[in-house]
N, C-alpha and C positions, 0 to 999 in steps of 0.2 A: 957671415962667419960666426958671429956671436951665438946665433941660434944653434948652429951645429956643435959648437963647444958646449953649450948648455945641455943639449941633447945627449952628447957623449958623457958628460958629467953625470947626468941623471941615469943614463943606462948603466954606468959603472956602479953608481950608488945602489941601484936596484939589484944588480948582480950580487953585491955584498950583502944586502938585506935578505935576498933569497937564500944565499949560502948560510947565513945565520939562522934563518927559519928552518932550513933542513937540519942543521945541527941541533936546534931545540927539539925538533920532532924526533930525532934520533935519541936524544937524552930522555925524552918523555917515554919512548918505547923501552929504553934500558931501565928506567926507573920502575915502570910497570912490571918488567921482568924480575926485578929485585923484590917485588912484593910491596912497593911503595904505591898504593892505589891512587894517590893524589899527584904523583910526579912532582914533588916539591922542588927539586933542582930545576926541572923544566919550567915550573911556574915562576920561580925566582928569575930565571933567565928571560922569560917572556916579559915579566914585569920590568926588568932592567932595560930590555930592548924598547918596550913601550915608552919608558921614561926618557930614553935617549931620543926618541922620535918627536917628543913633545917640545914645544918652545920653552925656553928657560922660565918665562913668567908663569906658564901653566905648571911646570914642575915645582916652582916655589909655592904656588897656591896649594898643590896637592900635599907637599911636605907640611905646610902649615895646617891643613885640614887633618892630616894624620896625627899631628901633635895635639890638636884640639880634641880629637877623639880620645887619645890616651889621657889627656888631662881630665876629661869628663869621667872616664872610668876611675881615675885616681880619686876624684872628689867623691864619687859614690862610695868607694871603699873606705875613704877617710871618714865619711859620715857614719858608716856602719861601725867602724872601730870606735868612734866617739860614743855612739849609742851603747855599745857593749861596756865601755868604760864608765858611763854614767849610771847604768842600771846596777843596782846591788845584786850580788849573786843570789839567786833564788834557790835556796836549799829545799829539797823535797823532804817533807816530814816522813819519817819512817812509819810504816803502817803495819800493824799486827793483824794477822789473820788467824782466827781460831779454827782449828780443825775439829771435826767431830771426834769424840772419844777422848779429848783432852780434858 
């Protein structure tokens, strides 16, 4: 009996997922019709669905990885800002150009 209950549960879950997938595909088509070539709404929905399907531990690792990527970008930008602040402003010397007939 437990096997039949599990099978029914999985069948119901699969039906829900197929319905969500159909909605995402519809959104993607609608986004393309609006001139959104990347279908950002659809991609965000797919990402959310993907995250929902992952185990909690995997989601936590992915969130941490995303944060680390952002921190890496921040450190690069901070180093560029520090370099700009350290360098004295380099003023270009005005140059005179003599024209013929002057």
